[in-house]
N, CA, C, O and the ligand as a Tripos MOL2 file, in Angstrom:
@<TRIPOS>MOLECULE
protein
  273   271    69     0     0
PROTEIN
NO_CHARGES

@<TRIPOS>ATOM
      1 N         130.5050   50.7930  -22.1580 N.3       1 MET1
      2 CA        130.5660   50.2860  -23.5370 C.3       1 MET1
      3 C         129.4790   50.9480  -24.3870 C.2       1 MET1
      4 O         128.3140   50.9880  -23.9920 O.2       1 MET1
      5 N         129.8560   51.4530  -25.5270 N.am      2 ASP2
      6 CA        128.8210   52.0320  -26.3780 C.3       2 ASP2
      7 C         128.2170   50.9590  -27.2870 C.2       2 ASP2
      8 O         128.6530   49.8080  -27.2920 O.2       2 ASP2
      9 N         127.2110   51.3650  -28.0500 N.am      3 LYS3
     10 CA        126.4760   50.3740  -28.8550 C.3       3 LYS3
     11 C         127.3560   49.7210  -29.9180 C.2       3 LYS3
     12 O         127.2300   48.5280  -30.1930 O.2       3 LYS3
     13 N         128.2540   50.5210  -30.5190 N.am      4 LYS4
     14 CA        129.1140   49.9830  -31.5730 C.3       4 LYS4
     15 C         130.0340   48.9030  -31.0090 C.2       4 LYS4
     16 O         130.2140   47.8460  -31.6150 O.2       4 LYS4
     17 N         130.6030   49.1770  -29.8650 N.am      5 ALA5
     18 CA        131.5080   48.2060  -29.2420 C.3       5 ALA5
     19 C         130.7490   46.9380  -28.8630 C.2       5 ALA5
     20 O         131.2570   45.8270  -29.0210 O.2       5 ALA5
     21 N         129.5320   47.1150  -28.3640 N.am      6 MET6
     22 CA        128.7330   45.9430  -27.9790 C.3       6 MET6
     23 C         128.4080   45.0820  -29.1920 C.2       6 MET6
     24 O         128.4370   43.8530  -29.1210 O.2       6 MET6
     25 N         128.0960   45.7450  -30.3120 N.am      7 ARG7
     26 CA        127.7540   44.9890  -31.5140 C.3       7 ARG7
     27 C         128.9760   44.2370  -32.0340 C.2       7 ARG7
     28 O         128.8840   43.0820  -32.4500 O.2       7 ARG7
     29 N         130.1150   44.9140  -32.0020 N.am      8 GLU8
     30 CA        131.3380   44.2600  -32.4680 C.3       8 GLU8
     31 C         131.6900   43.0720  -31.5890 C.2       8 GLU8
     32 O         132.1490   42.0410  -32.0800 O.2       8 GLU8
     33 N         131.4780   43.2170  -30.3100 N.am      9 GLU9
     34 CA        131.7510   42.1110  -29.3810 C.3       9 GLU9
     35 C         130.8140   40.9400  -29.6690 C.2       9 GLU9
     36 O         131.2360   39.7830  -29.6710 O.2       9 GLU9
     37 N         129.5530   41.2480  -29.9100 N.am     10 ALA10
     38 CA        128.5770   40.1970  -30.1970 C.3      10 ALA10
     39 C         128.9390   39.4580  -31.4840 C.2      10 ALA10
     40 O         128.8270   38.2340  -31.5610 O.2      10 ALA10
     41 N         129.3690   40.2070  -32.4850 N.am     11 GLU11
     42 CA        129.7450   39.5780  -33.7590 C.3      11 GLU11
     43 C         130.9780   38.7050  -33.5930 C.2      11 GLU11
     44 O         131.0810   37.6300  -34.1830 O.2      11 GLU11
     45 N         131.9150   39.1880  -32.7780 N.am     12 ARG12
     46 CA        133.1340   38.4170  -32.5470 C.3      12 ARG12
     47 C         132.7850   37.0860  -31.8640 C.2      12 ARG12
     48 O         133.2850   36.0280  -32.2480 O.2      12 ARG12
     49 N         131.9330   37.1580  -30.8630 N.am     13 LEU13
     50 CA        131.5510   35.9450  -30.1440 C.3      13 LEU13
     51 C         130.8290   34.9690  -31.0610 C.2      13 LEU13
     52 O         131.0100   33.7570  -30.9530 O.2      13 LEU13
     53 N         130.0040   35.5050  -31.9700 N.am     14 MET14
     54 CA        129.2610   34.6390  -32.8840 C.3      14 MET14
     55 C         130.2090   33.9350  -33.8510 C.2      14 MET14
     56 O         130.0630   32.7470  -34.1400 O.2      14 MET14
     57 N         131.1870   34.7000  -34.3440 N.am     15 ARG15
     58 CA        132.1710   34.0950  -35.2480 C.3      15 ARG15
     59 C         132.9470   32.9880  -34.5420 C.2      15 ARG15
     60 O         133.1970   31.9270  -35.1140 O.2      15 ARG15
     61 N         133.3220   33.2480  -33.3040 N.am     16 GLU16
     62 CA        134.0690   32.2460  -32.5430 C.3      16 GLU16
     63 C         133.2240   31.0010  -32.3200 C.2      16 GLU16
     64 O         133.7130   29.8780  -32.4440 O.2      16 GLU16
     65 N         131.9680   31.2020  -31.9940 N.am     17 ALA17
     66 CA        131.0710   30.0740  -31.7630 C.3      17 ALA17
     67 C         130.9180   29.2440  -33.0320 C.2      17 ALA17
     68 O         130.9150   28.0140  -32.9810 O.2      17 ALA17
     69 N         130.7910   29.9230  -34.1720 N.am     18 MET18
     70 CA        130.6450   29.2060  -35.4380 C.3      18 MET18
     71 C         131.9170   28.4480  -35.7760 C.2      18 MET18
     72 O         131.8580   27.3210  -36.2680 O.2      18 MET18
     73 N         133.0600   29.0550  -35.5180 N.am     19 ALA19
     74 CA        134.3330   28.3940  -35.7800 C.3      19 ALA19
     75 C         134.4670   27.1610  -34.9030 C.2      19 ALA19
     76 O         134.8960   26.1030  -35.3640 O.2      19 ALA19
     77 N         134.0990   27.3020  -33.6370 N.am     20 ASN20
     78 CA        134.1790   26.1720  -32.7220 C.3      20 ASN20
     79 C         133.2620   25.0440  -33.1670 C.2      20 ASN20
     80 O         133.6140   23.8670  -33.0810 O.2      20 ASN20
     81 N         132.0820   25.4180  -33.6420 N.am     21 ARG21
     82 CA        131.1190   24.4050  -34.0490 C.3      21 ARG21
     83 C         131.6570   23.6140  -35.2460 C.2      21 ARG21
     84 O         131.5180   22.3920  -35.3040 O.2      21 ARG21
     85 N         132.2660   24.3130  -36.1900 N.am     22 LYS22
     86 CA        132.8290   23.6410  -37.3580 C.3      22 LYS22
     87 C         133.8830   22.6330  -36.9410 C.2      22 LYS22
     88 O         133.9140   21.5060  -37.4350 O.2      22 LYS22
     89 N         134.7420   23.0470  -36.0300 N.am     23 VAL23
     90 CA        135.8010   22.1630  -35.5500 C.3      23 VAL23
     91 C         135.1880   20.9420  -34.8770 C.2      23 VAL23
     92 O         135.6330   19.8130  -35.0840 O.2      23 VAL23
     93 N         134.1610   21.1850  -34.0710 N.am     24 THR24
     94 CA        133.5280   20.0910  -33.3420 C.3      24 THR24
     95 C         132.9140   19.0850  -34.3120 C.2      24 THR24
     96 O         133.0250   17.8770  -34.1060 O.2      24 THR24
     97 N         132.2690   19.5750  -35.3640 N.am     25 VAL25
     98 CA        131.6470   18.6900  -36.3400 C.3      25 VAL25
     99 C         132.7040   17.8380  -37.0240 C.2      25 VAL25
    100 O         132.4970   16.6460  -37.2530 O.2      25 VAL25
    101 N         133.8380   18.4500  -37.3500 N.am     26 LYS26
    102 CA        134.9090   17.7060  -37.9960 C.3      26 LYS26
    103 C         135.4060   16.5670  -37.1210 C.2      26 LYS26
    104 O         135.7700   15.4970  -37.6090 O.2      26 LYS26
    105 N         135.4150   16.8220  -35.8070 N.am     27 GLN27
    106 CA        135.9050   15.8010  -34.8850 C.3      27 GLN27
    107 C         134.8960   14.6750  -34.6980 C.2      27 GLN27
    108 O         135.2010   13.6610  -34.0700 O.2      27 GLN27
    109 N         133.7130   14.8500  -35.2350 N.am     28 GLY28
    110 CA        132.7410   13.7730  -35.1920 C.3      28 GLY28
    111 C         131.7320   13.8880  -34.0740 C.2      28 GLY28
    112 O         131.8890   13.2730  -33.0190 O.2      28 GLY28
    113 N         130.7070   14.6660  -34.3000 N.am     29 ASP29
    114 CA        129.6290   14.7150  -33.3210 C.3      29 ASP29
    115 C         128.9030   13.3860  -33.3150 C.2      29 ASP29
    116 O         128.8520   12.6810  -34.3230 O.2      29 ASP29
    117 N         128.3540   13.0620  -32.1830 N.am     30 THR30
    118 CA        127.5160   11.8820  -32.1230 C.3      30 THR30
    119 C         126.0710   12.3340  -31.9490 C.2      30 THR30
    120 O         125.7940   13.3800  -31.3620 O.2      30 THR30
    121 N         125.1810   11.5380  -32.4620 N.am     31 VAL31
    122 CA        123.7640   11.8440  -32.2950 C.3      31 VAL31
    123 C         123.1910   10.8820  -31.2750 C.2      31 VAL31
    124 O         123.2710    9.6640  -31.4320 O.2      31 VAL31
    125 N         122.6180   11.4430  -30.2360 N.am     32 ILE32
    126 CA        122.0510   10.6280  -29.1690 C.3      32 ILE32
    127 C         120.5310   10.6240  -29.3120 C.2      32 ILE32
    128 O         119.9090   11.6790  -29.4390 O.2      32 ILE32
    129 N         119.9460    9.4390  -29.2900 N.am     33 MET33
    130 CA        118.4890    9.3530  -29.2880 C.3      33 MET33
    131 C         118.0270    9.3710  -27.8350 C.2      33 MET33
    132 O         118.4270    8.5270  -27.0330 O.2      33 MET33
    133 N         117.1990   10.3220  -27.5140 N.am     34 VAL34
    134 CA        116.7050   10.4100  -26.1440 C.3      34 VAL34
    135 C         115.1880   10.4970  -26.1480 C.2      34 VAL34
    136 O         114.5770   10.9800  -27.1020 O.2      34 VAL34
    137 N         114.6070   10.0290  -25.0840 N.am     35 THR35
    138 CA        113.1600   10.1200  -24.9310 C.3      35 THR35
    139 C         112.8420   11.2230  -23.9410 C.2      35 THR35
    140 O         113.3690   11.2470  -22.8290 O.2      35 THR35
    141 N         111.9920   12.1180  -24.3460 N.am     36 CYS36
    142 CA        111.6230   13.2380  -23.4800 C.3      36 CYS36
    143 C         111.0110   12.7270  -22.1880 C.2      36 CYS36
    144 O         110.1180   11.8800  -22.1970 O.2      36 CYS36
    145 N         111.5090   13.2600  -21.0690 N.am     37 GLY37
    146 CA        111.0050   12.8260  -19.7710 C.3      37 GLY37
    147 C         109.6130   13.3580  -19.4760 C.2      37 GLY37
    148 O         108.9510   12.8960  -18.5470 O.2      37 GLY37
    149 N         109.1730   14.3200  -20.2580 N.am     38 LYS38
    150 CA        107.8760   14.9300  -19.9850 C.3      38 LYS38
    151 C         106.7800   14.3370  -20.8670 C.2      38 LYS38
    152 O         105.7250   13.9420  -20.3720 O.2      38 LYS38
    153 N         107.0370   14.2740  -22.1930 N.am     39 CYS39
    154 CA        105.9770   13.8250  -23.0940 C.3      39 CYS39
    155 C         106.3100   12.5040  -23.7810 C.2      39 CYS39
    156 O         105.4550   11.9180  -24.4450 O.2      39 CYS39
    157 N         107.5430   12.0340  -23.6260 N.am     40 GLY40
    158 CA        107.9010   10.7320  -24.1770 C.3      40 GLY40
    159 C         108.2660   10.7320  -25.6410 C.2      40 GLY40
    160 O         108.4560    9.6650  -26.2240 O.2      40 GLY40
    161 N         108.3710   11.9080  -26.2580 N.am     41 ALA41
    162 CA        108.7230   11.9820  -27.6700 C.3      41 ALA41
    163 C         110.2090   11.6900  -27.8610 C.2      41 ALA41
    164 O         111.0390   12.0980  -27.0500 O.2      41 ALA41
    165 N         110.5380   10.9780  -28.9440 N.am     42 PRO42
    166 CA        111.9530   10.7530  -29.2290 C.3      42 PRO42
    167 C         112.5910   12.0230  -29.7760 C.2      42 PRO42
    168 O         112.0020   12.7320  -30.5920 O.2      42 PRO42
    169 N         113.8060   12.2950  -29.3120 N.am     43 ASN43
    170 CA        114.5420   13.4640  -29.7870 C.3      43 ASN43
    171 C         115.9410   13.0500  -30.1920 C.2      43 ASN43
    172 O         116.5780   12.2420  -29.5160 O.2      43 ASN43
    173 N         116.4180   13.6030  -31.2930 N.am     44 LYS44
    174 CA        117.8110   13.4210  -31.6790 C.3      44 LYS44
    175 C         118.5920   14.6180  -31.1420 C.2      44 LYS44
    176 O         118.2580   15.7720  -31.4110 O.2      44 LYS44
    177 N         119.6290   14.3170  -30.3840 N.am     45 VAL45
    178 CA        120.4330   15.3880  -29.8070 C.3      45 VAL45
    179 C         121.8830   15.2030  -30.2410 C.2      45 VAL45
    180 O         122.4750   14.1380  -30.0620 O.2      45 VAL45
    181 N         122.4310   16.2580  -30.8120 N.am     46 LYS46
    182 CA        123.8400   16.2020  -31.2050 C.3      46 LYS46
    183 C         124.7290   16.4970  -30.0090 C.2      46 LYS46
    184 O         124.4610   17.4190  -29.2390 O.2      46 LYS46
    185 N         125.7710   15.7230  -29.8590 N.am     47 ALA47
    186 CA        126.6970   15.9580  -28.7580 C.3      47 ALA47
    187 C         128.1190   15.7730  -29.2550 C.2      47 ALA47
    188 O         128.3680   14.9580  -30.1430 O.2      47 ALA47
    189 N         129.0480   16.5220  -28.6900 N.am     48 PRO48
    190 CA        130.4500   16.3000  -29.0460 C.3      48 PRO48
    191 C         130.8680   14.8890  -28.6470 C.2      48 PRO48
    192 O         130.3120   14.3000  -27.7200 O.2      48 PRO48
    193 N         131.8420   14.3680  -29.3540 N.am     49 LYS49
    194 CA        132.3000   13.0030  -29.0990 C.3      49 LYS49
    195 C         132.6890   12.8220  -27.6340 C.2      49 LYS49
    196 O         133.4100   13.6470  -27.0720 O.2      49 LYS49
    197 N         132.2190   11.7570  -27.0290 N.am     50 GLY50
    198 CA        132.5840   11.4600  -25.6540 C.3      50 GLY50
    199 C         131.7220   12.1460  -24.6150 C.2      50 GLY50
    200 O         131.8440   11.8740  -23.4210 O.2      50 GLY50
    201 N         130.8570   13.0280  -25.0610 N.am     51 VAL51
    202 CA        129.9870   13.7290  -24.1170 C.3      51 VAL51
    203 C         128.6140   13.0770  -24.1430 C.2      51 VAL51
    204 O         127.9980   12.9660  -25.2030 O.2      51 VAL51
    205 N         128.1370   12.6500  -22.9960 N.am     52 THR52
    206 CA        126.8250   11.9960  -22.9600 C.3      52 THR52
    207 C         125.7820   12.8660  -22.2810 C.2      52 THR52
    208 O         124.5830   12.6190  -22.4140 O.2      52 THR52
    209 N         126.2290   13.8820  -21.5550 N.am     53 ARG53
    210 CA        125.2710   14.7610  -20.8730 C.3      53 ARG53
    211 C         125.2280   16.0940  -21.5810 C.2      53 ARG53
    212 O         126.1130   16.9310  -21.4070 O.2      53 ARG53
    213 N         124.2040   16.2890  -22.3740 N.am     54 VAL54
    214 CA        124.0380   17.5770  -23.0440 C.3      54 VAL54
    215 C         122.6200   18.0770  -22.8210 C.2      54 VAL54
    216 O         121.6700   17.2990  -22.7300 O.2      54 VAL54
    217 N         122.5070   19.3690  -22.7380 N.am     55 GLY55
    218 CA        121.1930   19.9650  -22.5790 C.3      55 GLY55
    219 C         120.4760   20.0110  -23.9170 C.2      55 GLY55
    220 O         121.1120   20.2120  -24.9520 O.2      55 GLY55
    221 N         119.1890   19.8330  -23.9120 N.am     56 TYR56
    222 CA        118.4270   19.9530  -25.1430 C.3      56 TYR56
    223 C         117.0030   20.3800  -24.8060 C.2      56 TYR56
    224 O         116.5660   20.3370  -23.6560 O.2      56 TYR56
    225 N         116.3080   20.7880  -25.8450 N.am     57 VAL57
    226 CA        114.9120   21.1920  -25.6820 C.3      57 VAL57
    227 C         114.0680   20.2400  -26.5120 C.2      57 VAL57
    228 O         114.3140   20.0700  -27.7060 O.2      57 VAL57
    229 N         113.0970   19.6330  -25.9020 N.am     58 CYS58
    230 CA        112.2300   18.6700  -26.5980 C.3      58 CYS58
    231 C         111.5470   19.3380  -27.7820 C.2      58 CYS58
    232 O         111.0060   20.4380  -27.6670 O.2      58 CYS58
    233 N         111.5800   18.6470  -28.9360 N.am     59 LYS59
    234 CA        110.9810   19.2440  -30.1310 C.3      59 LYS59
    235 C         109.4490   19.1870  -30.0860 C.2      59 LYS59
    236 O         108.7760   19.9190  -30.8120 O.2      59 LYS59
    237 N         108.9140   18.3300  -29.2450 N.am     60 GLU60
    238 CA        107.4600   18.2080  -29.1600 C.3      60 GLU60
    239 C         106.8370   19.1470  -28.1460 C.2      60 GLU60
    240 O         105.8940   19.8730  -28.4570 O.2      60 GLU60
    241 N         107.3740   19.1300  -26.9150 N.am     61 CYS61
    242 CA        106.7360   19.9140  -25.8580 C.3      61 CYS61
    243 C         107.5830   21.0850  -25.3860 C.2      61 CYS61
    244 O         107.1130   21.9170  -24.6110 O.2      61 CYS61
    245 N         108.8260   21.1570  -25.8460 N.am     62 GLY62
    246 CA        109.6590   22.3020  -25.5080 C.3      62 GLY62
    247 C         110.2830   22.2500  -24.1300 C.2      62 GLY62
    248 O         110.8420   23.2440  -23.6650 O.2      62 GLY62
    249 N         110.1980   21.1100  -23.4700 N.am     63 ALA63
    250 CA        110.7800   21.0020  -22.1290 C.3      63 ALA63
    251 C         112.3010   20.9850  -22.2040 C.2      63 ALA63
    252 O         112.8930   20.2470  -22.9900 O.2      63 ALA63
    253 N         112.9120   21.8070  -21.3760 N.am     64 LYS64
    254 CA        114.3610   21.8140  -21.3030 C.3      64 LYS64
    255 C         114.8270   20.7190  -20.3750 C.2      64 LYS64
    256 O         114.3270   20.5780  -19.2590 O.2      64 LYS64
    257 N         115.8010   19.9340  -20.8470 N.am     65 GLN65
    258 CA        116.3020   18.8560  -20.0090 C.3      65 GLN65
    259 C         117.6940   18.4370  -20.4640 C.2      65 GLN65
    260 O         118.2560   19.0140  -21.3940 O.2      65 GLN65
    261 N         118.2410   17.4280  -19.7970 N.am     66 GLU66
    262 CA        119.5630   16.9270  -20.1600 C.3      66 GLU66
    263 C         119.4650   15.4670  -20.5300 C.2      66 GLU66
    264 O         118.6390   14.7290  -19.9940 O.2      66 GLU66
    265 N         120.3320   15.0490  -21.4680 N.am     67 THR67
    266 CA        120.4070   13.6340  -21.7870 C.3      67 THR67
    267 C         121.1200   12.9350  -20.6420 C.2      67 THR67
    268 O         121.8650   13.5620  -19.8890 O.2      67 THR67
    269 N         120.8950   11.6660  -20.5160 N.am     68 MET68
    270 CA        121.5290   10.9250  -19.4150 C.3      68 MET68
    271 C         122.6640   10.0580  -19.9500 C.2      68 MET68
    272 O         123.3220    9.3580  -19.1810 O.2      68 MET68
    273 ZN        108.6780   16.5030  -24.6750 Zn       69 ZN69
@<TRIPOS>BOND
     1     1     2 1
     2     2     3 1
     3     3     4 2
     4     3     5 am
     5     5     6 1
     6     6     7 1
     7     7     8 2
     8     7     9 am
     9     9    10 1
    10    10    11 1
    11    11    12 2
    12    11    13 am
    13    13    14 1
    14    14    15 1
    15    15    16 2
    16    15    17 am
    17    17    18 1
    18    18    19 1
    19    19    20 2
    20    19    21 am
    21    21    22 1
    22    22    23 1
    23    23    24 2
    24    23    25 am
    25    25    26 1
    26    26    27 1
    27    27    28 2
    28    27    29 am
    29    29    30 1
    30    30    31 1
    31    31    32 2
    32    31    33 am
    33    33    34 1
    34    34    35 1
    35    35    36 2
    36    35    37 am
    37    37    38 1
    38    38    39 1
    39    39    40 2
    40    39    41 am
    41    41    42 1
    42    42    43 1
    43    43    44 2
    44    43    45 am
    45    45    46 1
    46    46    47 1
    47    47    48 2
    48    47    49 am
    49    49    50 1
    50    50    51 1
    51    51    52 2
    52    51    53 am
    53    53    54 1
    54    54    55 1
    55    55    56 2
    56    55    57 am
    57    57    58 1
    58    58    59 1
    59    59    60 2
    60    59    61 am
    61    61    62 1
    62    62    63 1
    63    63    64 2
    64    63    65 am
    65    65    66 1
    66    66    67 1
    67    67    68 2
    68    67    69 am
    69    69    70 1
    70    70    71 1
    71    71    72 2
    72    71    73 am
    73    73    74 1
    74    74    75 1
    75    75    76 2
    76    75    77 am
    77    77    78 1
    78    78    79 1
    79    79    80 2
    80    79    81 am
    81    81    82 1
    82    82    83 1
    83    83    84 2
    84    83    85 am
    85    85    86 1
    86    86    87 1
    87    87    88 2
    88    87    89 am
    89    89    90 1
    90    90    91 1
    91    91    92 2
    92    91    93 am
    93    93    94 1
    94    94    95 1
    95    95    96 2
    96    95    97 am
    97    97    98 1
    98    98    99 1
    99    99   100 2
   100    99   101 am
   101   101   102 1
   102   102   103 1
   103   103   104 2
   104   103   105 am
   105   105   106 1
   106   106   107 1
   107   107   108 2
   108   107   109 am
   109   109   110 1
   110   110   111 1
   111   111   112 2
   112   111   113 am
   113   113   114 1
   114   114   115 1
   115   115   116 2
   116   115   117 am
   117   117   118 1
   118   118   119 1
   119   119   120 2
   120   119   121 am
   121   121   122 1
   122   122   123 1
   123   123   124 2
   124   123   125 am
   125   125   126 1
   126   126   127 1
   127   127   128 2
   128   127   129 am
   129   129   130 1
   130   130   131 1
   131   131   132 2
   132   131   133 am
   133   133   134 1
   134   134   135 1
   135   135   136 2
   136   135   137 am
   137   137   138 1
   138   138   139 1
   139   139   140 2
   140   139   141 am
   141   141   142 1
   142   142   143 1
   143   143   144 2
   144   143   145 am
   145   145   146 1
   146   146   147 1
   147   147   148 2
   148   147   149 am
   149   149   150 1
   150   150   151 1
   151   151   152 2
   152   151   153 am
   153   153   154 1
   154   154   155 1
   155   155   156 2
   156   155   157 am
   157   157   158 1
   158   158   159 1
   159   159   160 2
   160   159   161 am
   161   161   162 1
   162   162   163 1
   163   163   164 2
   164   163   165 am
   165   165   166 1
   166   166   167 1
   167   167   168 2
   168   167   169 am
   169   169   170 1
   170   170   171 1
   171   171   172 2
   172   171   173 am
   173   173   174 1
   174   174   175 1
   175   175   176 2
   176   175   177 am
   177   177   178 1
   178   178   179 1
   179   179   180 2
   180   179   181 am
   181   181   182 1
   182   182   183 1
   183   183   184 2
   184   183   185 am
   185   185   186 1
   186   186   187 1
   187   187   188 2
   188   187   189 am
   189   189   190 1
   190   190   191 1
   191   191   192 2
   192   191   193 am
   193   193   194 1
   194   194   195 1
   195   195   196 2
   196   195   197 am
   197   197   198 1
   198   198   199 1
   199   199   200 2
   200   199   201 am
   201   201   202 1
   202   202   203 1
   203   203   204 2
   204   203   205 am
   205   205   206 1
   206   206   207 1
   207   207   208 2
   208   207   209 am
   209   209   210 1
   210   210   211 1
   211   211   212 2
   212   211   213 am
   213   213   214 1
   214   214   215 1
   215   215   216 2
   216   215   217 am
   217   217   218 1
   218   218   219 1
   219   219   220 2
   220   219   221 am
   221   221   222 1
   222   222   223 1
   223   223   224 2
   224   223   225 am
   225   225   226 1
   226   226   227 1
   227   227   228 2
   228   227   229 am
   229   229   230 1
   230   230   231 1
   231   231   232 2
   232   231   233 am
   233   233   234 1
   234   234   235 1
   235   235   236 2
   236   235   237 am
   237   237   238 1
   238   238   239 1
   239   239   240 2
   240   239   241 am
   241   241   242 1
   242   242   243 1
   243   243   244 2
   244   243   245 am
   245   245   246 1
   246   246   247 1
   247   247   248 2
   248   247   249 am
   249   249   250 1
   250   250   251 1
   251   251   252 2
   252   251   253 am
   253   253   254 1
   254   254   255 1
   255   255   256 2
   256   255   257 am
   257   257   258 1
   258   258   259 1
   259   259   260 2
   260   259   261 am
   261   261   262 1
   262   262   263 1
   263   263   264 2
   264   263   265 am
   265   265   266 1
   266   266   267 1
   267   267   268 2
   268   267   269 am
   269   269   270 1
   270   270   271 1
   271   271   272 2
@<TRIPOS>SUBSTRUCTURE
     1 MET1         2 RESIDUE 1 A MET
     2 ASP2         6 RESIDUE 1 A ASP
     3 LYS3        10 RESIDUE 1 A LYS
     4 LYS4        14 RESIDUE 1 A LYS
     5 ALA5        18 RESIDUE 1 A ALA
     6 MET6        22 RESIDUE 1 A MET
     7 ARG7        26 RESIDUE 1 A ARG
     8 GLU8        30 RESIDUE 1 A GLU
     9 GLU9        34 RESIDUE 1 A GLU
    10 ALA10       38 RESIDUE 1 A ALA
    11 GLU11       42 RESIDUE 1 A GLU
    12 ARG12       46 RESIDUE 1 A ARG
    13 LEU13       50 RESIDUE 1 A LEU
    14 MET14       54 RESIDUE 1 A MET
    15 ARG15       58 RESIDUE 1 A ARG
    16 GLU16       62 RESIDUE 1 A GLU
    17 ALA17       66 RESIDUE 1 A ALA
    18 MET18       70 RESIDUE 1 A MET
    19 ALA19       74 RESIDUE 1 A ALA
    20 ASN20       78 RESIDUE 1 A ASN
    21 ARG21       82 RESIDUE 1 A ARG
    22 LYS22       86 RESIDUE 1 A LYS
    23 VAL23       90 RESIDUE 1 A VAL
    24 THR24       94 RESIDUE 1 A THR
    25 VAL25       98 RESIDUE 1 A VAL
    26 LYS26      102 RESIDUE 1 A LYS
    27 GLN27      106 RESIDUE 1 A GLN
    28 GLY28      110 RESIDUE 1 A GLY
    29 ASP29      114 RESIDUE 1 A ASP
    30 THR30      118 RESIDUE 1 A THR
    31 VAL31      122 RESIDUE 1 A VAL
    32 ILE32      126 RESIDUE 1 A ILE
    33 MET33      130 RESIDUE 1 A MET
    34 VAL34      134 RESIDUE 1 A VAL
    35 THR35      138 RESIDUE 1 A THR
    36 CYS36      142 RESIDUE 1 A CYS
    37 GLY37      146 RESIDUE 1 A GLY
    38 LYS38      150 RESIDUE 1 A LYS
    39 CYS39      154 RESIDUE 1 A CYS
    40 GLY40      158 RESIDUE 1 A GLY
    41 ALA41      162 RESIDUE 1 A ALA
    42 PRO42      166 RESIDUE 1 A PRO
    43 ASN43      170 RESIDUE 1 A ASN
    44 LYS44      174 RESIDUE 1 A LYS
    45 VAL45      178 RESIDUE 1 A VAL
    46 LYS46      182 RESIDUE 1 A LYS
    47 ALA47      186 RESIDUE 1 A ALA
    48 PRO48      190 RESIDUE 1 A PRO
    49 LYS49      194 RESIDUE 1 A LYS
    50 GLY50      198 RESIDUE 1 A GLY
    51 VAL51      202 RESIDUE 1 A VAL
    52 THR52      206 RESIDUE 1 A THR
    53 ARG53      210 RESIDUE 1 A ARG
    54 VAL54      214 RESIDUE 1 A VAL
    55 GLY55      218 RESIDUE 1 A GLY
    56 TYR56      222 RESIDUE 1 A TYR
    57 VAL57      226 RESIDUE 1 A VAL
    58 CYS58      230 RESIDUE 1 A CYS
    59 LYS59      234 RESIDUE 1 A LYS
    60 GLU60      238 RESIDUE 1 A GLU
    61 CYS61      242 RESIDUE 1 A CYS
    62 GLY62      246 RESIDUE 1 A GLY
    63 ALA63      250 RESIDUE 1 A ALA
    64 LYS64      254 RESIDUE 1 A LYS
    65 GLN65      258 RESIDUE 1 A GLN
    66 GLU66      262 RESIDUE 1 A GLU
    67 THR67      266 RESIDUE 1 A THR
    68 MET68      270 RESIDUE 1 A MET
    69 ZN69       273 GROUP 0 **** ****
């Protein structure tokens, strides 16, 4: 793959991701309040409807974790 093809592929994937996100928002994302397991800070995490386990990064300490 040359650089031009790689860039076009990256742009295509980004457009698809943005389109998917718009659709998801329309369907009603839910906001989950979670407490960071490392520092205890409250975090708001957006999740698609019906999904309770989503990965997020704590806004205070940056720890990667999943909501329960
Ligand atoms: Zn934290």
